[in-house]
C-alpha positions in Angstrom: -26.7 91.6 15.1 -27.1 89.6 12.6 -25.3 86.1 12.7 -22.3 85.5 9.9 -21.7 81.8 9.8 -18.2 81.0 10.7 -17.1 80.4 7.0 -17.9 83.3 6.0 -16.6 85.3 9.3 -13.4 83.6 8.6 -12.4 83.6 5.4 -8.7 84.5 5.1 -8.9 88.3 3.7 -4.7 88.1 2.9 -2.7 85.4 1.8 -0.9 84.8 5.5 -3.8 83.7 7.2 -4.5 81.2 4.8 -4.0 77.5 5.6 -2.2 74.6 4.0 -1.8 75.0 0.4 1.8 76.7 0.5 2.7 75.5 -3.2 0.5 78.1 -4.5 0.6 81.0 -2.6 4.7 80.9 -2.9 4.2 81.1 -6.5 1.4 84.2 -6.3 3.6 86.2 -3.5 6.5 85.9 -5.7 4.8 86.6 -8.8 2.8 89.7 -7.5 6.0 91.0 -5.6 8.2 90.9 -8.7 5.8 92.4 -11.0 5.6 89.2 -13.0 1.7 89.0 -13.1 0.1 86.6 -16.2 -2.7 88.0 -17.5 -5.4 84.6 -16.3 -5.1 82.2 -13.6 -6.5 78.5 -13.2 -8.0 77.5 -9.6 -8.8 73.9 -9.2 -9.3 71.4 -6.6 -12.2 69.9 -4.5 -14.8 71.9 -2.8 -13.9 73.8 0.1 -10.0 74.1 -0.2 -9.9 77.7 -0.7 -10.1 78.2 -4.9 -12.2 81.8 -4.5 -10.8 82.5 -1.7 -7.4 83.0 -3.0 -8.5 84.4 -6.1 -10.3 86.8 -3.7 -7.3 88.0 -2.2 -5.5 88.1 -5.7 -7.9 90.8 -6.9 -7.0 92.6 -3.9 -3.7 92.3 -4.0 -3.8 93.8 -7.9 -6.2 96.6 -6.9 -5.1 97.7 -3.6 -4.7 101.6 -3.7 -0.9 101.4 -2.0 0.3 99.4 -4.6 0.5 95.9 -6.2 1.9 93.3 -3.5 1.5 90.3 -1.6 0.1 92.5 1.4 -2.7 94.2 0.4 -3.2 97.0 2.8 -7.2 95.5 3.8 -8.1 99.0 5.2 -8.4 101.4 1.8 -11.7 101.4 -0.1 -10.5 99.3 -2.9 -9.7 96.3 -0.3 -12.9 97.1 1.8 -15.2 97.0 -1.2 -13.6 93.8 -2.9 -14.1 92.2 1.2 -17.7 93.1 1.0 -18.2 91.8 -2.4 -19.5 95.4 -3.9 -16.1 96.5 -6.0 -17.2 97.4 -9.5 -14.1 96.3 -11.3 -14.4 92.7 -10.2 -16.6 90.8 -11.6 -17.6 87.9 -10.3 -19.7 85.3 -12.3 -21.3 81.9 -11.7 -20.7 79.7 -15.1 -22.9 77.5 -13.9 -26.0 80.1 -14.3 -24.7 81.5 -17.4 -23.8 79.3 -19.6 -25.4 80.3 -23.1 -23.1 81.8 -25.6 -24.6 84.7 -25.4 -24.0 85.1 -21.6 -20.6 84.8 -22.0 -20.0 87.6 -25.4 -22.5 90.3 -23.1 -20.0 89.9 -20.1 -16.9 90.5 -23.0 -18.5 93.1 -24.7 -16.8 95.7 -21.3 -13.4 94.0 -21.8 -12.1 96.6 -23.8 -13.2 99.4 -21.5 -10.9 100.7 -18.7 -11.4 99.5 -15.0 -13.9 102.2 -13.8 -11.8 102.7 -9.9 -9.3 100.3 -9.8 -6.1 99.5 -11.4 -7.4 96.0 -12.8 -10.8 94.8 -14.3 -10.5 91.3 -12.8 -12.8 88.7 -14.5 -13.6 85.9 -11.8 -15.3 82.8 -13.1 -16.3 80.4 -10.7 -16.7 76.9 -11.9 -15.7 77.7 -15.3 -16.0 74.0 -17.0 -19.7 74.4 -16.9 -19.8 76.8 -19.9 -20.7 75.8 -23.0 -18.6 74.8 -25.9 -19.4 77.9 -27.5 -18.9 80.1 -25.1 -15.5 78.6 -24.3 -14.9 79.5 -28.3 -16.3 83.3 -27.7 -13.4 83.4 -24.4 -10.6 82.2 -26.2 -9.4 84.8 -28.6 -9.7 87.6 -25.3 -8.2 85.0 -23.1 -5.7 84.7 -25.3 -4.9 88.4 -25.9 -6.6 90.5 -23.2 -6.1 94.7 -22.6 -3.6 95.4 -20.3 -5.9 96.5 -17.7 -8.0 92.7 -17.7 -7.0 89.9 -15.4 -9.2 86.8 -15.7 -9.1 84.4 -12.8 -11.3 81.1 -13.2 -11.9 78.3 -10.7 -13.6 74.7 -11.2 -13.6 71.6 -9.4 -13.4 69.4 -12.9 -10.3 70.6 -14.5 -10.7 67.7 -17.2 -13.7 69.3 -18.5 -11.8 72.2 -19.8 -11.0 72.4 -23.3 -6.8 72.3 -23.8 -7.1 75.6 -25.5 -8.5 77.4 -22.2 -5.8 75.0 -19.9 -3.0 76.3 -22.5 -3.8 79.9 -22.1 -3.8 80.0 -18.1 -1.3 79.7 -15.5 -2.6 76.5 -13.4 -2.9 76.2 -9.7 -4.1 73.0 -8.2 -5.0 73.6 -4.1 -4.9 70.2 -2.5 -7.1 68.7 0.1 -6.6 70.0 3.8 -5.2 67.4 6.2 -7.3 67.0 9.5 -4.0 67.8 11.6 -4.3 71.0 9.5 -8.4 71.6 9.6 -8.3 70.9 13.5 -5.6 73.4 14.8 -7.5 75.8 12.2 -11.0 75.0 14.2 -8.9 75.0 17.6 -8.0 78.7 17.0 -11.3 79.5 16.0 -13.0 78.2 19.1 -11.0 79.5 21.6 -11.3 83.2 19.5 -15.1 82.4 19.5 -15.0 81.7 23.2 -16.4 78.5 22.6 -15.6 75.6 25.2 -14.8 72.2 23.6 -13.3 69.0 23.5 -10.6 67.8 21.4 -11.9 64.5 19.9 -15.4 66.6 19.0 -12.8 69.0 16.6 -11.0 66.0 15.6 -14.1 64.4 14.6 -15.4 67.2 12.5 -11.6 67.8 10.8 -11.4 64.5 9.9 -15.1 64.3 9.0 -14.6 67.4 6.9 -12.5 65.3 4.5 -10.0 68.1 3.4 -12.5 70.9 2.8 -12.0 73.8 5.5 -15.4 75.3 4.5 -17.3 71.8 5.2 -15.6 72.1 8.5 -16.6 75.6 9.5 -20.7 74.3 8.8 -20.0 71.1 11.0 -19.1 73.4 13.5 -21.7 75.6 13.5 -23.9 72.7 13.0 -22.2 71.5 16.6 -22.8 74.9 18.0 -26.6 74.5 17.2 -26.8 70.8 18.6 -25.1 70.9 21.1 -26.6 74.7 22.4 -22.6 75.9 22.3 -21.7 73.0 24.3 -18.7 71.4 21.4 -18.3 67.6 23.2 -17.3 64.5 22.0 -20.5 63.0 22.1 -22.7 65.8 20.4 -20.2 66.0 17.9 -21.0 61.7 17.4 -24.4 62.1 17.9 -24.7 64.8 15.2 -22.7 63.0 12.6 -24.2 59.4 13.1 -20.8 58.0 14.5 -20.9 55.6 17.0 -18.9 55.2 20.5 -15.4 55.0 20.7 -15.6 52.3 22.9 -17.3 49.9 20.3 -14.4 50.0 18.6 -12.1 49.5 20.8 -14.2 46.8 22.5 -14.2 45.3 18.7 -10.6 45.6 18.1 -9.9 43.9 21.5 -12.3 40.8 20.8 -10.7 40.4 17.4 -7.1 40.5 19.5 -8.4 37.6 21.1 -9.7 35.9 18.3 -13.1 36.0 20.4 -15.9 35.0 18.6 -18.7 35.2 20.3 -17.4 38.4 22.0 -17.2 40.0 18.3 -20.9 39.4 18.0 -22.1 40.2 20.9 -20.2 43.9 20.0 -22.1 43.6 16.9 -25.4 43.1 18.1 -25.0 45.9 21.0 -23.8 48.3 18.3 -27.0 47.8 16.8 -29.3 48.9 19.4 -28.2 52.3 18.5 -29.1 51.5 14.7 -25.7 53.1 13.6 -24.5 53.6 9.9 -22.0 50.2 8.8 -20.8 52.2 6.4 -19.4 55.2 9.1 -18.4 52.5 11.4 -16.3 50.3 9.3 -14.7 53.6 8.4 -14.1 54.5 12.5 -13.1 50.5 12.4 -10.3 51.2 9.6 -9.4 54.7 11.1 -8.6 52.8 14.6 -6.6 50.2 12.7 -4.7 52.5 10.8 -3.6 54.3 14.4 -2.6 50.8 16.1 -0.4 50.6 12.9 1.0 53.7 13.6 1.4 52.9 16.9 3.3 49.3 16.5 6.3 50.9 14.2 6.1 54.7 16.1 5.2 54.3 19.9 5.6 57.1 20.6 2.4 58.2 18.0 0.1 57.2 20.5 0.0 60.3 22.8 -0.5 62.7 19.9 -4.0 60.8 19.4 -6.7 63.2 20.6 -9.3 60.8 20.0 -7.8 57.5 21.6 -6.4 56.9 25.3 -2.7 56.2 24.9 -2.7 53.4 27.2 -5.4 51.6 24.6 -3.7 52.2 21.8 -0.4 51.1 23.4 -1.9 47.5 24.7 -3.8 46.5 21.8 -0.7 47.3 19.3 1.4 45.0 21.7 -0.7 42.6 21.7 -1.5 42.2 18.0 0.4 41.3 15.6 1.5 43.9 12.2 0.3 41.3 10.1 -2.9 41.2 11.2 -3.6 44.4 11.9 -2.6 45.2 8.3 -5.1 42.3 7.2 -8.2 44.0 9.5 -7.9 47.0 7.5 -8.0 45.4 3.8 -10.8 43.3 4.9 -12.8 46.6 6.7 -12.0 48.7 3.3 -13.5 45.3 1.0 -16.5 45.7 3.6 -17.3 49.1 2.7 -17.2 47.8 -0.8 -19.2 45.0 -0.6 -22.2 46.5 2.2 -24.4 47.8 -0.5 -24.7 44.1 -1.7 -25.4 42.3 1.6 -29.4 41.3 2.5 -28.8 43.6 5.2 -26.2 46.3 6.4 -25.7 44.6 9.9 -25.5 40.9 8.2 -22.7 42.5 6.1 -20.8 44.3 9.0 -21.2 41.0 11.0 -19.7 38.9 8.3 -17.4 41.7 7.7 -16.1 40.9 11.5 -15.9 37.2 11.1 -13.8 37.6 7.7 -11.1 38.9 9.6 -11.3 35.9 11.9 -11.6 33.3 8.9 -8.5 34.6 7.5 -6.4 35.2 9.9 -2.9 34.2 9.5 -1.2 31.8 11.2 0.8 32.6 14.5 4.8 32.6 14.5 4.2 29.5 17.0 2.5 27.3 14.2 -1.0 27.9 16.1 -3.7 27.2 13.5 -6.9 29.5 12.8 -9.5 30.2 15.6 -11.7 27.2 16.2 -15.5 27.1 16.5 -16.8 29.7 19.3 -13.6 32.0 19.1 -11.3 30.3 21.2 -8.0 29.9 20.1 -6.5 26.4 20.0 -4.7 25.1 23.2 -1.0 24.9 21.8 -1.2 28.7 20.4 -2.2 30.0 24.0 0.4 28.2 25.5 -1.6 28.2 28.8 -2.4 31.8 28.5 -5.8 33.2 30.2 -8.8 34.2 27.7 -9.4 37.6 29.2 -8.0 40.7 27.6 -5.4 41.4 30.4 -3.7 38.1 29.4 -2.8 39.3 25.5 0.7 40.7 26.4 1.1 36.7 28.2 -0.4 34.8 25.0 2.2 36.9 22.7 5.3 36.2 25.2 4.1 32.5 24.7 3.9 32.5 21.3 7.2 34.2 21.0 8.4 31.3 23.5 7.0 28.7 21.2 9.0 30.4 17.9 11.8 29.9 19.6 12.1 26.2 20.8 11.3 25.9 16.9 13.7 27.4 15.7 16.4 25.5 18.3 15.0 22.0 17.9 15.5 19.4 14.5 11.5 19.5 12.8 11.0 15.7 12.2 11.7 14.7 8.7 13.4 17.8 7.9 16.1 18.0 5.1 19.8 17.0 6.7 22.6 20.1 6.9 24.6 18.3 4.0 20.9 19.2 1.4 20.2 22.3 3.3 23.0 24.1 1.1 21.9 22.1 -2.3 18.4 23.3 -1.4 19.2 27.0 -1.3 21.7 27.0 -3.4 19.5 26.7 -7.0 16.8 28.9 -7.8 15.3 26.5 -9.6 13.9 24.4 -6.2 12.7 27.8 -4.7 9.0 27.4 -5.4 9.0 23.8 -4.0 10.6 24.8 -1.0 8.2 27.9 -0.4 5.5 25.7 -1.0 6.6 22.8 1.6 7.5 25.5 4.1 3.6 26.0 4.8 4.1 30.0 4.6 0.8 31.9 4.3 0.1 35.8 4.0 2.5 38.5 3.4 5.2 36.3 4.2 4.6 34.0 1.3 4.2 36.9 -0.6 7.6 38.0 -0.1 8.6 34.6 -0.4 7.6 34.4 -3.9 9.3 37.8 -4.6 12.7 36.7 -4.1 15.3 34.2 -5.3 17.8 32.5 -3.1 21.3 34.0 -4.3 23.5 32.2 -1.9 24.0 30.2 1.9 26.8 30.2 3.6 27.5 29.7 7.7 23.5 29.7 8.0 23.3 33.0 6.2 20.5 33.3 3.6 21.1 35.9 1.0 17.4 36.6 -1.1 17.2 38.4 -3.9 14.2 40.8 -4.0 12.6 42.3 -6.8 12.0 45.7 -6.6 8.8 46.5 -7.6 7.7 43.5 -4.3 9.8 45.8 -1.6 6.3 47.1 -0.1 5.5 43.3 1.3 8.7 43.8 3.6 8.8 44.7 7.3 10.2 43.4 10.0 7.3 41.1 11.3 7.0 39.5 7.6 10.4 39.0 7.1 11.0 36.9 11.2 7.7 35.2 9.9 9.5 34.0 6.9 13.2 33.5 8.9 11.4 31.1 11.1 9.3 28.8 8.4 12.4 28.3 6.8 14.3 27.1 10.2 11.2 24.5 10.7 11.1 23.3 7.7 15.2 23.2 7.0 15.5 22.0 10.5 18.3 24.4 11.3 18.9 28.4 12.4 18.5 30.1 9.4 19.1 34.1 8.8 18.0 36.0 6.0 19.4 39.1 4.3 17.5 40.6 1.3 19.6 42.4 -1.9 17.2 44.4 -3.6 17.5 43.9 -7.5 15.8 45.2 -10.2 13.1 42.9 -12.4 15.2 42.6 -15.4 17.9 40.8 -13.6 15.4 38.0 -12.4 12.4 36.0 -12.7 11.0 35.4 -9.3 8.2 32.6 -9.3 5.6 35.2 -8.7 6.7 37.3 -11.8 6.6 33.7 -13.6 3.3 33.3 -12.6 2.6 36.8 -14.5 4.0 36.1 -17.5 2.1 32.6 -17.3 -1.2 34.3 -16.9 -0.5 37.1 -19.8 0.7 33.9 -22.1 -2.6 32.4 -21.1 -4.4 35.6 -21.8 -2.9 36.1 -25.5 -3.6 32.6 -26.3 -7.0 33.0 -25.4 -7.4 36.3 -27.7 -5.7 34.5 -30.6 -8.2 31.6 -30.0 -11.1 33.7 -29.5 -10.1 35.9 -32.7 -10.0 32.8 -34.7 -13.5 31.3 -33.5 -15.8 30.6 -36.4 -18.6 32.0 -34.7 -16.7 35.6 -33.8 -15.8 35.8 -37.2 -18.7 35.4 -38.8 -20.1 38.0 -36.6 -17.3 40.5 -37.2 -17.9 40.0 -41.1 -21.7 40.4 -41.0 -22.0 42.7 -38.8 -19.0 44.8 -39.0 -18.4 43.7 -35.0 -15.4 44.7 -32.8 -13.9 42.6 -30.3 -13.5 44.5 -27.1 -10.0 42.9 -26.3 -10.1 43.9 -22.0 -13.1 41.2 -21.8 -11.5 38.4 -23.3 -10.3 35.9 -20.3 -8.9 32.7 -20.6 -10.6 29.6 -18.4 -8.2 28.7 -15.7 -7.1 25.5 -16.0 
């Protein structure tokens, strides 16, 4: 018996069988059931999200012998022939291979004739953006006023290339990329129906690698069945996709949590023996850090992860500060961007890991950056062991150190009488932020605030509403601790979100200053005699976006 690819075998035949795209299916269902059916539909979206599948189901709904409805019977001759691709009144056209205007005119010559068998003559034009301008012009009049027995179903991955005159004549439906969870659920259902033995982690890898395309996911599943000889194991999936063993990623993150430079380099060297795709490795590392960030906010999510052990996620999420995880995630993303420019992919990967250590924020207890050899300074470790099991103890020691700092006066700190004065004048705020030795997200948060009041140890800060993204419990705690150490007394901070029109924060002052410098630089550039001469002699025009001020 001829083997049918899973993507074809499991293609939905009813709207109820579709995965996702509820916003499109609801509109089409209501339209069909109410009888208010437009003459032209445009389906857009990336590859494999169901554009032509939805169009074929719509064609079946229009021509089902039991009547027009959102639930075609699937058993009549019209439904069966549409499923088999041989219904005479469903004309499918690949616009990529029929771009000439003569092809379009030949196609439209038959529009005026009534359908041979069905209720409607349906034209399904795939990749419609590939038609030439002359072809679009030939299509416009028919698309605007087609005969009552004709429906147009257009599909494209690039709607920006369609003329607005075509867009305005169609009902537009944008199909979204499918989430990895939706794809994973569908893969598990199909694997069960096909009586395949599988590991959930293997299907999770395929779902993530499909990048939102159900068709790609089913093609990868077909490939994995062939690659693993019918066994859908995580090891086979990683070998086929070229991804690394998740143990490597876990050990890399453990080394980052300990600020252990030698262990980090050792893991990079061990990884190199497998000849990995370093871009894919950074993707896996970013995905793992994202999981840790979620578990730090919602610990229960650790038990829902199919790829990583819940105990590992919980342990590492508690061993790392939230701002560290966020920073490492951003550096991993930037490392992917820089990887093609590195002398060698492995060197670029190693530098990305070392950058994570080099830019690691100071701890809440005032610890410095990692020193040579990757060891954390002794005062930051507070007697904790360098071994992985002692990460929690290190975190506890840091918390104890922070508490001690809050309860003692800092030598040379401002006296209590001066504290109220410092925190009551917004003009003093930038200098206070600088003196508090803030860094990272805590400094960013402070620069987007202004003091509103200070009474009984409670500081009320007005926060620019455009910068609320910089808030998190860990960042707020770090800012309060730094102010307490600098001022020599316990400070509690409350935030009031305010619109930018009501305040000019230090961050906004800097933006305004940068804009002013840019305007002055542009004016000076336009007034330059050489530039004026070029414009006059050659009709040259200045690219305003390319004029940059020289930083003082």
